[in-house]
N, C-alpha and C positions, 0 to 999 in steps of 0.2 A: 506406485510410485509414491516415494518420499519428498515434498516438494517445499521448498522455502520460497513462499510465496510473494516475498518484497524485498530487494538488493538492489543495489547500483552498481552502474561500473563508470567512471571516467578518465580521461585522460586529462589532469589539472591544468587550468590556466587561468588566470585571475579574472579576466574580463567574461570567462565565461561562465563562472560560478561566485558569482559577487556575495551569495548568500552564506559562503564558506568563510567564516572571518579569519583576520590575520593569525590570530593567535590558537588557530586551533590545528590539532596535530594529522587532520586528513587531508591536508593541503599538498596533495602528489597524485600521481597516478593508481587507481585502482582496477585491477584487470581479472580475468578469469584465472590467468594464474595465481592471483592470490586468493580468489575465495575457493576456488576447487579442493584444496588440502581440507579446508575448514567444512565444508559440505560433506566429505568426505569422512571427517572424524564423526561428524553429528548424524551420519547413517542416511544422509539425503542422497538421491539421485540426481538433483537439479535444481532448479531455481528458474524465479519468473523476475527478469531484470525491468526496472520501472525506470521512466525517465527521472531525471534529475535537472535539467534544463530546458526551456522552452524553445526548441527547435526542431523543424523537420529535419534538420543535417542530423542532429542527436538521434533521433527515429530510425532514420536509415543507417545510420551507423550501427545502433544496436541490432539491429536485422542482421546486419554483415555479420557481427559478432556470431550471435545464433545460428544463422545458417553455417558458420565455419565449428559450431561446437554444439553436440548432442545435449550435454548437460546444460544448455539454455532451453526452457522448455517452451518459454513464451517472452514475449515482449509486450510491456502497458509504455505506449512510447507517447508524442504529443502531436496534436494540430491544433490548428487554429481553428475552434470550432466558432469561431464570428466570423471567421471569413465567407465572402461570399462563394469561393469554389471551395469552401470545406468538401461535399460531397466528391469532388476531384482528388482532394489530399487522402481523403479514406480509402478511397477506390485503388489507389496507385500503393498505397501501405499493407491496405488489406489481402491483397493478391496475394502477400507472404504468408503461410500458413500461421506462422509463428508469431505474427501480429494479432493481440490478443485482444488488445485493449485500449484506453486512454486516459491521461490523466491533464488536468491544467491543476498549477501551483494557486490555487483558490486562496490559501491561508495567508497570500501575502498581497492579495487583493483589499483595496482600503475600503471599499465598497462591501460590506457583511452579506447583502442581495446579490452582489455580482453573478452569482449562478442562474439567477430569475431573470437576468436581462434578456431581452427580446433575440439579439443575433446569440446567444449563446445557447438558449434553448432550442435555437432552430438548428444548431449544431446537433446538440444533446439527440435531438427528435433524429437524424441520420444513422446513429448508430447501428440500431437495430438490425437493419435492411444489410449490413454487412458482417452482424452478428458479433459485434464489439461490446465489451462491456466499459463502465465507466469508473473509475478510480475515484472516492470524494476524499483530497485533502484539504481538511480546514481544521480551524478553532475551536473551541467549543462554542463562542460567540457567534460563530455561523451555523450553528447546528439548526433553528430555525429557518433558515434558508433551505439548508438540506433536505429538510422534512417536506417542505415544499416541491421541493425538485424530485425528490423521490416518488411522492403521491402524484405528481403530475403526468409521472410516464413508468404506469403501473407493469408495463411488459420488458421494459428497459432493466438489466441489469445492473446494482449497482453495488460498490462494496464501499464500506468505512474504512479510510487508513489509520492506523496507530490509535484507532479507537476516539477519535476526534482529539488527540491532543490533552488528556484532561488534565488537571494542576494538581500533579502528583506532589510536585515539590512542597505545595502550601497544603496539601491535605484535604483539599477541597472536594467536595462532589455532589452537591448542589449547585446549579440546577442542572449541571451536565449528565447526573444519573437519571432525572428523570425525562430527559428529554432522549437521550439514548433509547430509554425503554419505547419510548414514544416512536422512535425512529424501527428501532427493532419491531415493532407492532406489524411493519408491513413485511412483505413477504419477499419483494425483490431485492430486496437490501441484503448482504453479509457484512462480515466484520473481519479484519485483520488484527491479531493479535499482535501488534509490532510497534515499533517505537516507544515503548515504554520507559525504557532505562535514561533517556535523554531529555523526558518530562520530569525524572526525579533528580535529587542532588548528584551530580555527577561523581563517579567510584564512590561515592557514601551514602549510597541508596541500601536498605534492608531487604529481603524478599518479604516481609512484611508490608512495608510501604503499598505495595500493589494490588495485595489480596483484595481488599473493597472494589476495586476498580475491575480486575478478573471475575471477580462475583457477580458484579453486575452484569457484564457481556456475558458469562457463562448463563447465567439465568435468563438473560434476556433474548439472546440469538440462539439458544441451545446447541447440540454438539453437531448440528448439519449446517448452521452457517458461520461457524468460524474458520478463521486460517491461520497459520503462524506464519509470519514474516520479520526475519532478522534485522532489517533495515540497515544491514551492513552496507558500505563501511561507514554511515552517520553514527551507528551503535557506539562503535569505539571512543567516541566521546565519553562515554560513560562505562565501557560495559567492552570486554572482548567476546567474540563471536562465542564461544562455549558457554560463559554466563549466562549471556542472552537466551541461549536453546535452553540451559539446563532451569532458567527460572520457571518459562511453562511447562516444560518435562517435568519438572518437580509438583508444579502446581494441580497438574492432571494426577498424576502420582503413577504409579505401574499396575495397578490392576484391572481398569478398564482396558483393553487393548484396542478395542472397536473404536473409543474416543480417542483414543492418540493416533490411530491409523488416520481417522479423519480431521483432525487439525491438523496433522503432521505431513498431509497429501493429498488424501481423497477428495475433500472439500474443495481444494485451488485446484484441483484436475478437471472436476465437475465444471465449477464455475469459470475456469477459464479456457474450457475443450481442451486441454493438453493433449 
C-alpha cells in the first residue's frame, strides 16, 4: 500500500482547536471528502489519521470515521497517559484494530522534560502490551528529553513527528542535527518526513531550503525507518498537498523504486501494523 502516514481531520470549533490562529485559512471543517481526491491524485491508497486535539471524544470520533472508510488505514489518537485509569482507556480504544498509536501534544507543554514525568512514563509503559506505537511531537529544545524517553523503553515503538520541527525558517542546523543523529542511533524510533513546509517561510520557501534537513534524517535513519506524511490540512498554511508530496518525491528521485516504496507506504504499514 501507498500510505500518507500523517494527516488530520476535524470539524472546526474555536473552543476545540485553540492552536489554530484567527487569521489562518484552516479554520473550517476538513473531512475525508476533502482528502480523498488529494490522496488519489498522488497515488496513495490511504492514510493514517492523527489526533489534533487532546480528548478521548476525538479519538472515538476518528475511529468512527475510520470504521466507515477503508481509506483510513489507522488512527493515532489521544489518551490521558497520566491518568490512573490509562489502562482502561487504552483497552477500550485498542479493541478497534484501526487504533494503532497514541500521541500527546508535548510541544505545547511548558516543561521541556514533560515526557519524563513519573505519571507520563507509567502511561508509556502500558502501550506495548496493547501493540500501540507512540508519536513524539516536540520542538528541537525537547529532543534531549525524547532521547531519554526512547532509551528508557527500548522495546516500545516510537516515531518522531515532523523531524522535531527544525528551525528551517532561520536556516539553523545545530544542535538539532547532532541530537537527531543521536536519537536515530536508537533502533526503536522512526521518523516522519512531515511538517516541513510550515517550519519554512510560508509560501516563500524553495526546495533547497529543506535539503540540509532531509540529508540529515535520510543519512541518520536510513531507508527503513522513514515515512512520508503530508500533515494535511495544517500544511495548507504553506503549500498545497501536491507540492508537499512533490517535495519528498523529487528529493528521493525516480531511480530507486524500492526506496520510494518504503518511504511512501511500506515503512508506515510495517510500523503501524496496518
